[in-house]
PAKEFI-638732 format. One record per atom (N, C-alpha, C): residue in three letters; y, z, x. Coordinates in pm, whole numbers, padded with zeros to 5 digits, always signed. Atoms other than C-alpha are relative to their C-alpha. Example, Ala and Ser with C-alpha at 12.3 -4.5 7.8 and 13.67 -1.06 7.14 Angstrom:
// PAKEFI-638732
Ala-00119+00000+00089 Ala-00450+00780+01230 Ala+00120+00000+00090 Ser-00119-00006-00082 Ser-00106+00714+01367 Ser+00109+00073-00077 
// end
This chain:
// PAKEFI-638732
Met-00072-00018+00125 Met+11246+12168+10716 Met-00098-00009-00117 Ser+00088+00001+00117 Ser+11034+12270+10417 Ser+00071-00066-00117 Leu-00054+00072+00115 Leu+11082+12074+10096 Leu-00072+00047-00126 Lys+00060-00050+00124 Lys+11028+12198+09741 Lys+00059-00071-00120 Phe-00036+00050+00132 Phe+11033+12021+09406 Phe-00040+00107-00100 Lys+00030-00103+00099 Lys+11059+12290+09141 Lys+00027-00054-00140 Gly-00010+00050+00137 Gly+10987+12147+08797 Gly+00088-00123-00014 Ile-00087+00119+00003 Ile+11154+11814+08876 Ile-00051-00099-00105 Lys+00031+00101+00102 Lys+11161+11575+08580 Lys+00110-00105-00001 Lys-00096+00110+00006 Lys+11326+11234+08558 Lys-00058-00110-00088 Gln+00041+00110+00087 Gln+11306+10971+08284 Gln+00077-00125+00039 Leu-00060+00128-00038 Leu+11371+10613+08394 Leu-00060-00108-00090 Gly+00055+00093+00098 Gly+11324+10381+08096 Gly-00127+00058-00060 Asn+00128-00048+00052 Asn+10959+10415+07995 Asn-00078+00082+00103 Phe+00071-00071-00107 Phe+10867+10582+08325 Phe+00042+00146+00004 Ser-00025-00144-00006 Ser+10834+10962+08334 Ser-00046+00055+00134 Phe+00030-00063-00129 Phe+10850+11147+08666 Phe-00003+00150-00022 Asp+00017-00144+00025 Asp+10721+11507+08659 Asp-00077+00060+00118 Val+00062-00049-00124 Val+10654+11677+08996 Val+00045+00141+00031 Asp-00025-00138-00043 Asp+10627+12038+09109 Asp-00085+00021+00125 Ile+00077-00007-00124 Ile+10528+12070+09476 Ile+00084+00062+00110 Glu-00068-00057-00116 Glu+10613+12256+09797 Glu-00070-00049+00126 Leu+00055+00059-00123 Leu+10567+12097+10142 Leu+00057+00071+00122 Glu-00042-00068-00122 Glu+10580+12262+10484 Glu+00086-00092+00087 Gly-00085+00076-00090 Gly+10832+12155+10746 Gly-00072-00040+00128 Gly+00051+00041-00130 Gly+10772+11982+11080 Gly-00116-00097-00004 Met+00116+00088+00014 Met+10505+11748+10943 Met+00042-00141-00037 Leu-00015+00133+00057 Leu+10469+11380+10867 Leu-00080-00002-00129 Ile+00059-00007+00134 Ile+10400+11369+10494 Ile+00008-00137-00065 Ser+00001+00130+00067 Ser+10293+11048+10324 Ser-00003+00018-00151 Leu+00009+00015+00145 Leu+10368+10976+09960 Leu-00077-00128-00024 Leu+00092+00112+00012 Leu+10079+10749+09871 Leu-00032-00027-00146 Gly+00040+00035+00136 Gly+09989+10559+09557 Gly+00031-00144-00030 Pro-00023+00140+00036 Pro+09993+10223+09378 Pro+00145-00023-00039 Ser-00136+00034+00043 Ser+10312+10040+09283 Ser+00028+00063-00135 Gly-00040-00059+00126 Gly+10502+10217+09007 Gly-00048+00141-00024 Cys+00053-00135+00020 Cys+10346+10560+09067 Cys+00107+00108+00016 Gly-00107-00099-00014 Gly+10678+10732+09153 Gly+00035+00035+00143 Lys-00026-00032-00141 Lys+10682+10730+09535 Lys+00148-00017+00034 Thr-00140+00027-00033 Thr+11024+10569+09571 Thr+00094+00084-00085 Thr-00081-00089+00084 Thr+11160+10772+09279 Thr+00012+00137+00067 Ala-00003-00129-00071 Ala+11064+11088+09469 Ala+00094-00007+00119 Leu-00085+00016-00117 Leu+11236+10955+09780 Leu+00148-00003-00039 Arg-00140+00012+00044 Arg+11554+10870+09589 Arg+00053+00132-00053 Ile-00042-00134+00044 Ile+11562+11218+09435 Ile+00030+00087+00121 Ile-00022-00078-00122 Ile+11529+11374+09781 Ile+00132-00042+00065 Ala-00121+00052-00065 Ala+11806+11148+09917 Ala+00126+00027-00082 Gly-00116-00027+00086 Gly+12032+11226+09620 Gly+00047-00121-00078 Phe-00039+00120+00074 Phe+12043+10874+09473 Phe-00038+00010-00147 His+00036-00033+00138 His+11870+10999+09155 His+00024+00150-00019 His-00013-00142+00033 His+11971+11328+08994 His-00105+00033-00105 Pro+00106-00032+00097 Pro+11680+11498+08814 Pro+00058+00043-00135 Asp-00039-00045+00134 Asp+11704+11555+08438 Asp-00025+00149-00014 Met+00034-00142+00000 Met+11541+11894+08491 Met-00052+00038+00138 Gly+00057-00051-00123 Gly+11439+12113+08784 Gly+00099+00003+00116 Arg-00083-00013-00120 Arg+11576+12188+09130 Arg-00079-00046+00122 Ile+00062+00041-00125 Ile+11509+12055+09478 Ile+00059+00082+00114 Tyr-00042-00089-00108 Tyr+11521+12278+09786 Tyr-00041-00057+00135 Leu+00027+00039-00138 Leu+11543+12188+10155 Leu+00020+00123+00088 Glu-00002-00123-00081 Glu+11456+12482+10382 Glu+00065+00114-00077 Gly-00049-00108+00085 Gly+11534+12715+10091 Gly+00137-00024-00061 Glu-00133+00029+00053 Glu+11875+12558+10022 Glu-00011-00094-00120 Asp-00002+00085+00119 Asp+11928+12417+09672 Asp+00094-00118+00024 Ile-00083+00118-00026 Ile+12048+12061+09734 Ile+00010-00093-00121 Thr+00005+00084+00120 Thr+12009+11934+09377 Thr+00134-00067-00030 Asp-00132+00053+00035 Asp+12384+11889+09326 Asp+00083-00040+00122 Val-00071+00038-00122 Val+12477+11812+09688 Val+00006-00153+00008 Pro-00010+00146-00011 Pro+12609+11452+09728 Pro-00085-00053+00115 Pro+00086+00058-00105 Pro+12387+11218+09937 Pro+00060+00009+00139 Arg-00062+00006-00134 Arg+12638+11193+10224 Arg+00007+00137+00066 Arg-00008-00135-00057 Arg+12638+11572+10268 Arg-00137+00065+00018 Arg+00135-00058-00013 Arg+12261+11624+10269 Arg-00053-00008+00143 Asn+00044+00021-00138 Asn+12223+11512+10634 Asn-00149-00037+00004 Ile+00136+00053+00007 Ile+11908+11316+10557 Ile+00000-00144+00050 Gly+00012+00136-00051 Gly+11808+11004+10751 Gly-00091-00082-00088 Leu+00077+00087+00088 Leu+11676+10708+10554 Leu-00018-00138+00061 Val+00030+00135-00044 Val+11504+10389+10668 Val-00054-00077-00121 Phe+00036+00077+00117 Phe+11486+10130+10390 Phe-00110-00101+00032 Gln+00107+00098-00014 Gln+11206+09881+10331 Gln+00049-00127+00070 Asn-00055+00122-00061 Asn+11434+09590+10434 Asn+00094+00031+00117 Tyr-00078-00050-00114 Tyr+11604+09798+10711 Tyr+00149+00014-00029 Ala-00141-00007+00039 Ala+11954+09727+10561 Ala+00093+00010+00121 Leu-00087+00003-00118 Leu+12104+09657+10903 Leu+00120-00090-00026 Phe-00120+00082+00014 Phe+12456+09514+10931 Phe-00011-00120+00093 Pro+00023+00119-00085 Pro+12412+09153+11054 Pro+00117-00034+00093 His-00117+00032-00083 His+12768+09133+11193 His+00021+00098+00114 Leu-00010-00100-00107 Leu+12715+09435+11419 Leu-00118-00016+00096 Ser+00109+00002-00098 Ser+12509+09454+11738 Ser-00096+00114-00027 Ala+00098-00108+00016 Ala+12204+09679+11768 Ala+00066+00135+00026 Gly-00066-00127-00033 Gly+12411+09950+11936 Gly+00103+00040-00103 Glu-00102-00030+00101 Glu+12692+09922+11681 Glu-00063+00046-00131 Asn+00072-00047+00119 Asn+12440+09959+11397 Asn-00039+00146+00016 Ile+00042-00138-00024 Ile+12306+10278+11554 Ile+00120+00094-00003 Ala-00120-00084-00009 Ala+12660+10407+11610 Ala+00074+00014-00133 Tyr-00079+00007+00123 Tyr+12781+10330+11257 Tyr+00017+00137-00068 Gly-00006-00129+00068 Gly+12693+10665+11099 Gly+00073+00106+00081 Leu-00069-00096-00086 Leu+12832+10854+11397 Leu+00152-00019-00008 Arg-00144+00026+00013 Arg+13170+10683+11366 Arg+00053+00053-00133 Thr-00046-00050+00130 Thr+13192+10769+10997 Thr+00005+00153-00002 Arg-00002-00146-00011 Arg+13123+11130+11096 Arg+00101+00048+00106 Lys-00109-00031-00094 Lys+13411+11117+11348 Lys-00049+00054+00133 Trp+00043-00036-00135 Trp+13202+11159+11662 Trp+00095-00065+00101 Gly-00082+00056-00106 Gly+13393+11097+11986 Gly-00066-00120+00066 Arg+00050+00124-00058 Arg+13358+10767+12174 Arg-00107+00026+00107 Ile+00096-00029-00108 Ile+13179+10918+12476 Ile-00130+00056-00057 Ala+00119-00060+00063 Ala+12942+11122+12257 Ala-00081-00107-00071 Ile+00071+00108+00070 Ile+12859+10812+12051 Ile-00076-00086+00099 Arg+00065+00085-00099 Arg+12784+10601+12359 Arg-00124+00069+00058 Lys+00112-00075-00055 Lys+12561+10874+12501 Lys-00116+00007-00098 Arg+00105-00012+00102 Arg+12372+10917+12173 Arg-00068-00135-00024 Val+00057+00134+00021 Val+12323+10541+12126 Val-00093-00036+00116 Asp+00085+00029-00115 Asp+12189+10500+12481 Asp-00128+00082-00003 Glu+00115-00090+00007 Glu+11960+10797+12432 Glu-00101-00051-00103 Leu+00089+00045+00106 Leu+11818+10657+12107 Leu-00062-00136+00031 Leu+00057+00129-00039 Leu+11774+10304+12240 Leu-00119+00021+00093 Glu+00112-00030-00089 Glu+11555+10451+12512 Glu-00114+00064-00077 Thr+00102-00069+00079 Thr+11371+10672+12262 Thr-00086-00098-00078 Val+00075+00097+00080 Val+11273+10373+12046 Val-00041-00123+00082 Gln+00047+00103-00093 Gln+11188+10160+12353 Gln+00081-00130-00011 Leu-00089+00116+00003 Leu+11490+09929+12327 Leu+00112+00014+00102 Lys-00101-00017-00103 Lys+11675+10025+12643 Lys+00053-00136+00045 Gly-00062+00125-00040 Gly+11922+09752+12731 Gly+00023-00099-00114 Tyr-00015+00089+00115 Tyr+11922+09603+12379 Tyr+00127+00029-00080 Gly-00115-00044+00079 Gly+12249+09764+12266 Gly+00093-00112-00043 Lys-00094+00107+00032 Lys+12453+09441+12272 Lys-00067-00119-00070 Arg+00069+00110+00066 Arg+12186+09222+12112 Arg+00045-00014-00145 Arg-00030+00025+00141 Arg+12271+09059+11780 Arg-00125+00025-00083 Ile+00113-00033+00087 Ile+12053+09166+11487 Ile-00089-00123-00023 Gln+00079+00120+00027 Gln+11947+08807+11416 Gln-00080-00048+00120 Asp+00076+00036-00120 Asp+11821+08777+11774 Asp-00117+00095+00026 Leu+00108-00098-00016 Leu+11579+09069+11730 Leu-00119-00037-00087 Ser+00121+00020+00080 Ser+11219+09045+11610 Ser-00005+00103-00112 Gly+00014-00096+00109 Gly+11106+09225+11297 Gly-00029+00141+00050 Gly+00031-00131-00055 Gly+10959+09507+11502 Gly+00118+00065+00069 Glu-00119-00053-00067 Glu+11277+09543+11707 Glu+00105+00043-00102 Gln-00093-00041+00106 Gln+11489+09553+11391 Gln-00044+00132-00064 Gln+00051-00126+00056 Gln+11264+09825+11256 Gln+00035+00117+00091 Arg-00035-00106-00094 Arg+11324+10029+11572 Arg+00149+00034-00005 Val-00144-00024+00011 Val+11701+09984+11540 Val+00029+00080-00127 Ala-00020-00073+00125 Ala+11686+10101+11177 Ala-00043+00147+00014 Leu+00048-00136-00023 Leu+11486+10406+11284 Leu+00098+00078+00086 Ala-00098-00065-00088 Ala+11732+10485+11564 Ala+00128+00033-00076 Arg-00122-00025+00078 Arg+12026+10452+11323 Arg-00019+00121-00092 Ala+00027-00113+00088 Ala+11862+10697+11082 Ala-00004+00132+00077 Leu+00013-00121-00082 Leu+11800+10945+11367 Leu+00131+00038+00070 Ala-00122-00020-00079 Ala+12147+10910+11522 Ala+00074+00130-00032 Pro-00077-00122+00029 Pro+12326+11193+11334 Pro-00081+00130+00003 Lys+00089-00118-00009 Lys+12033+11433+11400 Lys-00024+00059-00139 Pro+00021-00045+00138 Pro+11923+11460+11035 Pro-00099+00115-00010 Arg+00093-00110+00026 Arg+11742+11758+10890 Arg-00136-00052-00046 Leu+00119+00057+00061 Leu+11489+11531+10722 Leu+00007-00151+00015 Leu+00004+00145-00014 Leu+11377+11170+10777 Leu-00085-00059-00112 Leu+00070+00067+00110 Leu+11278+10946+10484 Leu-00026-00145+00038 Leu+00038+00137-00034 Leu+11089+10620+10544 Leu-00062-00067-00122 Asp+00045+00066+00122 Asp+11051+10385+10246 Asp-00074-00129+00033 Glu+00086+00114-00038 Glu+10758+10152+10331 Glu+00064-00081+00113 Pro-00077+00065-00106 Pro+10929+10069+10663 Pro-00072-00112+00072 Leu+00076+00100-00075 Leu+10650+09845+10793 Leu-00055-00111-00088 Ser+00063+00092+00095 Ser+10568+09641+10483 Ser+00027-00147+00030 Ala-00035+00140-00027 Ala+10739+09323+10610 Ala-00063-00052+00128 Leu+00055+00037-00130 Leu+10544+09316+10938 Leu-00147-00040-00011 Asp+00141+00038+00001 Asp+10208+09162+11023 Asp-00087+00120+00036 Ala+00092-00114-00010 Ala+09899+09383+11041 Ala-00004+00061+00140 Lys+00009-00051-00136 Lys+09881+09411+11421 Lys+00125+00079+00037 Leu-00124-00069-00031 Leu+10249+09506+11456 Leu+00015+00127-00082 Arg-00003-00121+00083 Arg+10220+09751+11167 Arg-00075+00114+00068 Arg+00080-00105-00065 Arg+09945+09939+11352 Arg+00070+00054+00123 Glu-00070-00044-00121 Glu+10147+09947+11674 Glu+00120+00089-00034 Leu-00122-00073+00033 Leu+10469+10067+11509 Leu-00027+00130-00074 Arg+00030-00126+00068 Arg+10307+10324+11285 Arg-00042+00106+00102 Arg+00038-00092-00107 Arg+10158+10477+11601 Arg+00125+00051+00071 Glu-00125-00040-00065 Glu+10504+10478+11762 Glu+00078+00099-00087 Ile-00070-00091+00092 Ile+10657+10641+11453 Ile-00064+00138+00004 Arg+00071-00128-00003 Arg+10389+10911+11460 Arg+00030+00077+00129 Ile-00027-00065-00128 Ile+10441+10982+11831 Ile+00144+00052+00004 Leu-00141-00039+00002 Leu+10820+10993+11785 Leu+00022+00121-00090 Gln-00014-00114+00093 Gln+10792+11227+11487 Gln-00053+00129+00064 Gln+00056-00117-00065 Gln+10572+11464+11687 Gln+00089+00049+00114 Glu-00088-00039-00111 Glu+10806+11457+11987 Glu+00126+00068-00050 Leu-00124-00055+00053 Leu+11114+11529+11775 Leu-00024+00121-00089 Gly+00032-00111+00090 Gly+10938+11772+11539 Gly+00075-00006-00131 Ile-00079+00014+00121 Ile+11139+11631+11248 Ile-00090-00020-00121 Thr+00074+00019+00124 Thr+11001+11664+10895 Thr+00025-00141-00050 Thr-00011+00140+00037 Thr+10929+11308+10782 Thr-00079-00027-00127 Ile+00066+00041+00123 Ile+10850+11176+10434 Ile-00019-00152+00009 Tyr+00034+00141-00024 Tyr+10672+10839+10462 Tyr-00062-00058-00127 Val+00050+00062+00123 Val+10630+10624+10150 Val-00084-00123+00036 Thr+00086+00114-00025 Thr+10339+10379+10155 Thr-00099-00017-00115 His+00109+00027+00096 His+10089+10211+09922 His-00130-00026+00075 Asp+00113+00032-00087 Asp+09853+10155+10218 Asp-00074+00128+00036 Gln+00072-00126-00023 Gln+09589+10430+10217 Gln-00049+00012+00143 Glu+00041-00007-00141 Glu+09466+10337+10566 Glu+00115+00052+00086 Glu-00119-00043-00073 Glu+09820+10383+10699 Glu+00024+00149-00020 Ala-00023-00142+00031 Ala+09859+10720+10524 Ala-00102+00090+00069 Leu+00103-00081-00062 Leu+09526+10852+10651 Leu+00015+00004+00151 Ala-00006+00011-00145 Ala+09594+10735+11006 Ala+00109+00087+00063 Ile-00114-00063-00068 Ile+09933+10898+11072 Ile+00047+00132-00059 Ser-00058-00114+00072 Ser+09984+11184+10826 Ser-00061+00134+00038 Asp+00050-00138-00002 Asp+09956+11559+10861 Asp-00042+00040-00140 His+00018-00040+00140 His+09966+11583+10482 His+00022-00124-00087 Val-00012+00114+00091 Val+09918+11329+10202 Val+00022+00051-00142 Val-00023-00027+00142 Val+10060+11346+09850 Val-00037-00127-00075 Leu+00046+00116+00076 Leu+09866+11105+09628 Leu+00061+00007-00140 Met-00070+00000+00128 Met+10069+11006+09322 Met-00060-00102-00096 Arg+00050+00088+00106 Arg+09973+10847+08993 Arg+00086+00018-00124 Glu-00078+00002+00125 Glu+10197+10755+08699 Glu+00102+00113-00006 Gly-00110-00095-00002 Gly+10483+10981+08805 Gly-00040+00145+00023 Arg+00048-00137-00021 Arg+10269+11286+08884 Arg-00083+00007+00128 Val+00082-00020-00118 Val+10086+11434+09181 Val-00146+00011-00043 Glu+00143-00001+00033 Glu+09715+11357+09157 Glu-00076+00097+00091 Gln+00066-00088-00096 Gln+09605+11538+09474 Gln+00087+00009+00124 Thr-00077-00018-00122 Thr+09764+11677+09787 Thr-00081+00081+00101 Gly+00073-00071-00104 Gly+09625+11797+10119 Gly-00006-00081+00128 Arg+00019+00073-00125 Arg+09523+11691+10469 Arg-00075-00130-00028 Pro+00072+00127+00023 Pro+09397+11330+10499 Pro-00151+00019-00012 Glu+00145-00023+00003 Glu+09045+11458+10569 Glu-00044+00059-00135 Glu+00033-00062+00128 Glu+09051+11664+10250 Glu-00003-00102-00113 Leu-00004+00101+00105 Leu+09151+11373+10030 Leu-00116-00098+00012 Tyr+00110+00095-00021 Tyr+08885+11153+10186 Tyr-00135+00061-00037 Thr+00133-00059+00019 Thr+08592+11396+10174 Thr-00015+00076-00130 Asp+00011-00085+00118 Asp+08677+11601+09867 Asp+00101-00041-00108 Pro-00092+00043+00106 Pro+08856+11396+09597 Pro-00017+00086-00124 Val+00005-00087+00118 Val+08944+11585+09280 Val-00017-00079-00129 Ser+00008+00082+00122 Ser+08924+11291+09037 Ser-00053-00138+00035 Pro+00044+00137-00027 Pro+08779+10941+08999 Pro+00112-00087+00058 Phe-00111+00076-00055 Phe+09126+10799+09067 Phe+00017+00027+00150 Ser-00015-00038-00140 Ser+09156+10991+09394 Ser-00115-00055+00083 Gly+00116+00049-00072 Gly+08803+10902+09501 Gly+00001-00151+00015 Gly-00002+00146-00003 Gly+08854+10535+09416 Gly+00115-00057+00079 Phe-00117+00053-00069 Phe+09198+10496+09572 Phe-00007+00022+00151 Ile+00009-00033-00142 Ile+09129+10666+09905 Ile-00131-00052+00057 Gly+00120+00051-00063 Gly+08885+10469+10119 Gly-00085-00085-00093 Ile+00096+00077+00079 Ile+08585+10270+09995 Ile-00101+00098-00057 Ser+00085-00100+00064 Ser+08370+10456+09746 Ser-00094-00062-00102 Asn+00088+00033+00112 Asn+08091+10440+09492 Asn+00026+00100-00112 Leu-00021-00083+00118 Leu+08163+10572+09143 Leu-00094-00049-00110 Leu+00099+00040+00100 Leu+07868+10562+08903 Leu+00014+00088-00124 Pro-00019-00080+00122 Pro+07907+10672+08537 Pro-00121+00090-00027 Leu+00105-00097+00036 Leu+07712+10983+08439 Leu+00003+00035-00147 Ser-00011-00030+00143 Ser+07830+11004+08076 Ser+00069-00116-00069 Ser-00056+00111+00077 Ser+07945+10773+07799 Ser+00147+00023-00029 Glu-00142-00008+00035 Glu+08301+10697+07685 Glu+00024+00106-00107 Ala-00017-00093+00112 Ala+08244+10915+07376 Ala+00002+00145+00048 Glu+00002-00135-00055 Glu+08178+11223+07591 Glu+00115+00016+00101 Glu-00092-00017-00112 Glu+08397+11377+07858 Glu-00057-00079+00116 Arg+00053+00095-00097 Arg+08363+11102+08120 Arg-00024+00068+00136 Lys+00034-00054-00131 Lys+08186+11207+08441 Lys-00053-00112+00088 Trp+00039+00102-00094 Trp+08119+11008+08755 Trp-00070+00062+00121 Met+00063-00038-00127 Met+07886+11038+09053 Met+00075-00073+00111 Phe-00081+00055-00109 Phe+08087+10986+09373 Phe-00072+00018+00133 Phe+00044-00010-00140 Phe+07971+10908+09728 Phe+00054-00122+00075 Arg-00052+00107-00084 Arg+08080+10690+10021 Arg-00113-00092+00048 Pro+00103+00092-00051 Pro+07896+10381+10153 Pro-00066+00050+00128 Glu+00058-00051-00125 Glu+07846+10559+10487 Glu-00089+00122-00021 Asp+00085-00116+00029 Asp+07667+10850+10313 Asp-00146-00038-00021 Ile+00135+00048+00029 Ile+07356+10636+10265 Ile-00096+00035+00113 Gly+00103-00030-00099 Gly+07033+10740+10438 Gly-00136-00046-00050 Thr+00137+00035+00041 Thr+06658+10703+10414 Thr-00087+00124-00018 Gly+00077-00123+00010 Gly+06555+11068+10403 Gly+00005+00059-00140 Glu+00000-00068+00129 Glu+06559+11328+10126 Glu+00136-00013-00067 Gly-00124+00009+00077 Gly+06817+11313+09849 Gly-00021-00081-00126 Arg+00006+00083+00121 Arg+06898+11108+09541 Arg-00041-00143+00040 Met+00055+00129-00038 Met+06690+10789+09561 Met+00055-00112-00088 Phe-00045+00120+00070 Phe+06812+10442+09464 Phe-00083-00118+00047 Arg+00069+00125-00036 Arg+06640+10103+09458 Arg+00074-00116-00063 Gly-00069+00115+00058 Gly+06799+09764+09413 Gly-00009-00122+00088 Lys+00001+00127-00071 Lys+06853+09407+09527 Lys+00138-00028+00060 Ile-00126+00031-00067 Ile+07118+09305+09780 Ile+00059-00129-00058 Arg-00068+00117+00057 Arg+07370+09068+09616 Arg+00088-00072+00103 Glu-00083+00061-00104 Glu+07601+09012+09915 Glu+00011+00094+00119 Ile-00018-00080-00122 Ile+07662+09131+10271 Ile+00127-00048+00069 Glu-00124+00032-00071 Glu+07999+09146+10451 Glu+00001+00068+00136 Phe-00005-00051-00137 Phe+08060+09195+10824 Phe+00137+00063+00025 Tyr-00123-00074-00024 Tyr+08322+09458+10922 Tyr+00021+00034+00148 Gly-00018-00024-00143 Gly+08292+09447+11300 Gly-00099+00100+00055 Ser+00090-00104-00051 Ser+08122+09779+11373 Ser-00115+00030-00096 Phe+00108-00021+00096 Phe+07900+09769+11063 Phe+00000-00115-00102 Tyr+00009+00091+00114 Tyr+07780+09555+10771 Tyr+00008+00083-00129 Gln-00001-00067+00130 Gln+07846+09646+10409 Gln-00066-00091-00104 Ala+00074+00075+00102 Ala+07607+09534+10137 Ala+00037+00050-00139 Leu-00017-00036+00141 Leu+07659+09527+09762 Leu-00137-00011-00064 Val+00137-00008+00050 Val+07336+09638+09599 Val+00001+00023-00151 Lys+00012-00016+00145 Lys+07252+09592+09230 Lys-00117+00092-00031 Thr+00102-00098+00037 Thr+07063+09897+09101 Thr+00006+00023-00151 Ser+00000-00032+00144 Ser+06975+10028+08755 Ser+00116+00090-00036 Glu-00115-00089+00025 Glu+07261+10281+08793 Glu+00133-00074+00010 Gly-00122+00077-00017 Gly+07515+10010+08878 Gly+00006-00061+00140 Leu-00018+00061-00131 Leu+07651+09822+09180 Leu+00040+00107+00102 Ile-00024-00103-00101 Ile+07646+10034+09498 Ile+00030-00068+00134 Lys-00035+00049-00134 Lys+07816+09964+09833 Lys-00073+00086+00104 Val+00084-00066-00100 Val+07593+10048+10129 Val+00037-00051+00139 Asn-00029+00039-00138 Asn+07683+10049+10501 Asn-00127-00003+00084 Phe+00112+00013-00092 Phe+07431+09929+10759 Phe+00053-00018+00142 Pro-00040+00027-00139 Pro+07448+09926+11142 Pro-00009-00150+00028 Thr-00006+00143-00031 Thr+07506+09590+11311 Thr-00138-00061+00031 Asn+00133+00052-00031 Asn+07137+09561+11408 Asn-00096+00008-00120 His+00086-00014+00119 His+07011+09592+11049 His-00078-00131-00024 Pro+00084+00118+00022 Pro+06731+09353+10939 Pro+00017-00062-00139 His-00007+00040+00140 His+06847+09303+10577 His+00073-00132-00020 Lys-00067+00124+00038 Lys+06955+08981+10405 Lys+00016-00001-00152 Val-00024+00012+00143 Val+07079+08877+10062 Val-00131-00027-00074 Ser+00118+00007+00090 Ser+06812+08909+09783 Ser-00112+00094+00041 Asp+00101-00100-00037 Asp+06613+09173+09975 Asp+00003+00115-00100 Glu+00012-00124+00078 Glu+06485+09465+09766 Glu-00001+00116+00100 Ile-00005-00113-00093 Ile+06577+09793+09939 Ile-00001+00133-00077 Thr-00003-00137+00053 Thr+06532+10164+09877 Thr+00080+00086+00097 Phe-00082-00087-00086 Phe+06781+10419+10007 Phe+00029+00129-00074 Ser-00028-00131+00059 Ser+06890+10776+09947 Ser+00139+00047+00037 Val-00126-00066-00030 Val+07206+10985+09936 Val-00027+00150+00002 Pro+00024-00145-00006 Pro+07178+11348+10057 Pro+00079+00071-00110 Glu-00063-00072+00111 Glu+07260+11594+09779 Glu+00137+00055+00037 Glu-00128-00059-00039 Glu+07542+11749+09982 Glu+00112-00104+00005 Asn-00101+00106-00001 Asn+07719+11410+09986 Asn+00034-00052-00139 Leu-00026+00041+00139 Leu+07707+11365+09609 Leu+00099+00095-00066 Lys-00098-00081+00073 Lys+08000+11485+09402 Lys+00013-00053-00142 Val-00024+00039+00138 Val+08055+11486+09027 Val+00150+00014-00028 Leu-00143+00002+00027 Leu+08409+11388+08930 Leu+00023-00030-00149 Lys-00032+00027+00140 Lys+08574+11385+08589 Lys+00149+00004-00022 
// end
């Protein structure tokens, strides 16, 4: 299901939302950005909870701008899951099917099918309060998928979970999305999460789209200092003063070498261990630079080092 925002504008107090974008169907698309950038506003406009002040929204070519939320056939998983505590896991999954007047046998079959899909076979009669956070997340996902929605919206669905479980469940969500082929919009402020599971990333800033493309494109070819600084770990060195049009030299810590290229010299101020590599913060005349070293490196704090960045890895951003 392709999705199109055509000139969508929405004013919410002092916050202005202004987005014009078209996204292909069948993909997992992450809306990424810091708090207050407009990610959830975009999701609420898609779901029909916010009506735009201007513009139209299209789902697979159909104008759904004025269609009520209940008639859009869009699945939504909230940040807090919003499960009914007085209902069992199976009853939560069945809830939307009953409101749509599905038959009893069809509901039971669909619930059993989804419990198996989200790896909760046999959990249908469990009480919500007896489930772990990860299990509740799976129930919420199954409930959203139950009526076979045209589009699935996930509003930071893993934010309440610990880091290890987040990684496991985001992988499960990605596999499930690929198996079902359902277009999925995934809201997150975690750039690692967005890069890991997305086909396409929409980076937002202050109610507007800053950059959009494949994860690899946003990482290797940022279009602005904000994009370069938000995605991954980066070095941004000023090339011009505040009075001029501000320009920055951009490169990644892993771009560092010892061969030909732009040369730098400085003193190591600190070194941090990241498991598969060390990262040093080096004070140079151009500014502080983050440099990655292999685990067998001989450097220590206060060492003077010289290093280079190949010209093809340097980008000027403004």
